[in-house]
ROLUM-106418 format. One record per residue (C-alpha): residue number from 1; residue in three letters; x, y, z. Coordinates in steps of 0.5 Angstrom, whole numbers. Layout:
# residues N
 seq type    c1    c2    c3
 NUM  ALA     X     Y     Z
...
//
This chain:
# residues 89
 seq type    c1    c2    c3
   1  MET     0     0     0
   2  GLY     6     5     2
   3  ALA     9     4    -5
   4  VAL     2     5    -9
   5  GLN     1    12    -4
   6  ALA     8    14    -6
   7  GLY     6    13   -14
   8  MET     0    17   -13
   9  LEU     3    22    -9
  10  ALA     8    23   -15
  11  GLU     3    24   -20
  12  VAL    -1    29   -16
  13  LEU     6    33   -15
  14  ALA     7    33   -22
  15  ALA     1    36   -24
  16  GLY     3    42   -20
  17  VAL    -1    40   -13
  18  ARG     2    43    -7
  19  PRO     0    40     0
  20  ASP    -2    46     5
  21  LEU    -2    40    10
  22  ILE     0    33    10
  23  VAL    -3    28    15
  24  GLY    -3    20    15
  25  VAL    -4    14    19
  26  SER     1     8    18
  27  ALA     4     7    12
  28  GLY     1    14    10
  29  ALA     4    17    16
  30  ILE    11    15    14
  31  ASN    10    17     7
  32  GLY     8    24     9
  33  ALA    14    25    14
  34  TYR    18    23     8
  35  LEU    15    28     3
  36  ALA    14    34     8
  37  SER    21    36     8
  38  ASP    21    37     0
  39  PRO    14    35    -3
  40  VAL    17    35   -10
  41  PRO    15    29   -15
  42  SER    22    26   -15
  43  ARG    22    25    -8
  44  ALA    16    22    -8
  45  GLU    19    17   -14
  46  LEU    25    16   -10
  47  LEU    20    14    -4
  48  ALA    16     9    -8
  49  GLY    23     6   -10
  50  LEU    24     5    -3
  51  TRP    18     1    -2
  52  ALA    19    -3    -8
  53  GLN    25    -6    -5
  54  LEU    22    -8     2
  55  ARG    21   -15     2
  56  THR    16   -19     8
  57  ARG    22   -21    12
  58  ASP    25   -14    12
  59  VAL    18   -12    16
  60  LEU    16   -18    19
  61  GLY    23   -22    20
  62  ALA    26   -28    17
  63  ARG    20   -32    20
  64  LEU    13   -31    22
  65  PHE    10   -35    27
  66  VAL     3   -34    28
  67  THR    -1   -38    34
  68  CYS    -8   -37    36
  69  ALA   -11   -39    43
  70  LEU   -18   -41    40
  71  PRO   -18   -49    38
  72  THR   -19   -51    31
  73  VAL   -23   -57    28
  74  ALA   -17   -62    29
  75  GLY   -16   -59    36
  76  SER   -10   -56    36
  77  THR    -9   -49    38
  78  ARG    -5   -47    32
  79  LEU    -9   -43    27
  80  PHE    -3   -42    22
  81  ARG     2   -47    20
  82  ARG     9   -45    22
  83  GLY    12   -42    16
  84  ARG    13   -36    11
  85  VAL     8   -31    10
  86  ASP     9   -31     2
  87  SER    13   -34    -3
  88  ASN    17   -27    -4
  89  GLY    22   -29     1
//
């Protein structure tokens, strides 16, 4: 989502729109803080590139173990099997 926002911001800034105020939540807050110092298209494009380089393990760690306290059909308390979130590595 962060890269999508950054790409849209690049287009909005390229169209000549300059923000009076930048606010955001979660990834939007990171994008807003990055762009607040210099809201120009090239900076938004650089931001999109930074988001594109991130991998799941950069954000969540090398492995993600998710456990749920609710019993499953098989009687186990584990909701997801141990392993990776996706195949991007």
